C-alpha positions in Angstrom: 102.7 127.7 104.2 101.2 125.8 101.5 98.7 122.9 101.3 99.8 119.8 99.2 97.7 116.6 98.7 99.2 113.4 99.6 97.7 110.2 98.1 98.3 106.9 99.7 98.3 104.6 96.9 97.6 100.6 96.8 101.1 100.1 95.9 102.5 102.2 98.9 100.4 100.0 101.0 101.7 96.8 99.4 105.1 98.0 99.6 104.9 99.5 103.1 106.8 97.8 106.0 104.9 97.4 109.3 106.5 99.3 112.4 109.0 100.9 110.0 108.6 104.9 110.5 110.5 105.6 107.2 108.8 102.8 105.1 105.3 102.7 106.0 102.9 103.7 103.3 102.2 107.2 105.0 106.0 107.9 104.8 106.4 106.3 101.3 103.5 108.5 99.9 104.7 111.8 101.7 108.4 111.0 100.6 107.4 110.7 96.9 105.2 113.9 97.2 107.4 116.2 98.9 110.7 114.8 97.3 112.5 114.2 100.6 112.7 111.4 103.1 109.8 111.6 105.7 109.5 109.4 108.7 106.1 109.1 110.4 105.7 108.3 114.1 103.2 109.1 116.8 99.3 108.8 116.4 97.8 110.0 113.1 94.1 110.0 112.5 92.2 110.9 109.2 88.6 111.4 109.2 86.5 112.0 106.1 82.9 111.5 105.0 83.5 107.8 104.3 86.2 106.4 106.6 88.1 106.8 109.6 91.6 106.0 109.1 94.3 105.4 111.9 97.8 105.4 110.8 98.4 102.8 113.3 95.9 100.2 111.7 98.6 99.2 109.1 101.0 98.4 111.6 98.6 96.5 113.5 97.3 94.3 110.5 94.0 95.9 109.9 93.2 96.3 106.4 94.0 99.7 104.8 92.6 101.2 101.7 94.1 103.7 99.4 93.3 107.5 100.6 94.2 110.9 100.4 94.8 113.9 102.7 95.8 117.4 102.7 99.2 118.5 104.5 100.2 121.9 105.4 103.9 122.4 104.6 106.4 125.3 104.5 106.6 126.7 101.3 
């Protein structure tokens, strides 16, 4: 396993489609970073010292800011 950093950029947020598991900001950022199509569904929550981001916020119209997270993937 290896750890990769996923950066969800403002462009990912601006281009994301609500309620589209293959075109939400998370899926766009993960697809770009991992080099393969990713679909995201279910409840994802990211907590850091500054914010608490729920993946469903984007779908429900809650303003979302760019953020980064680490993801463990198969090597």
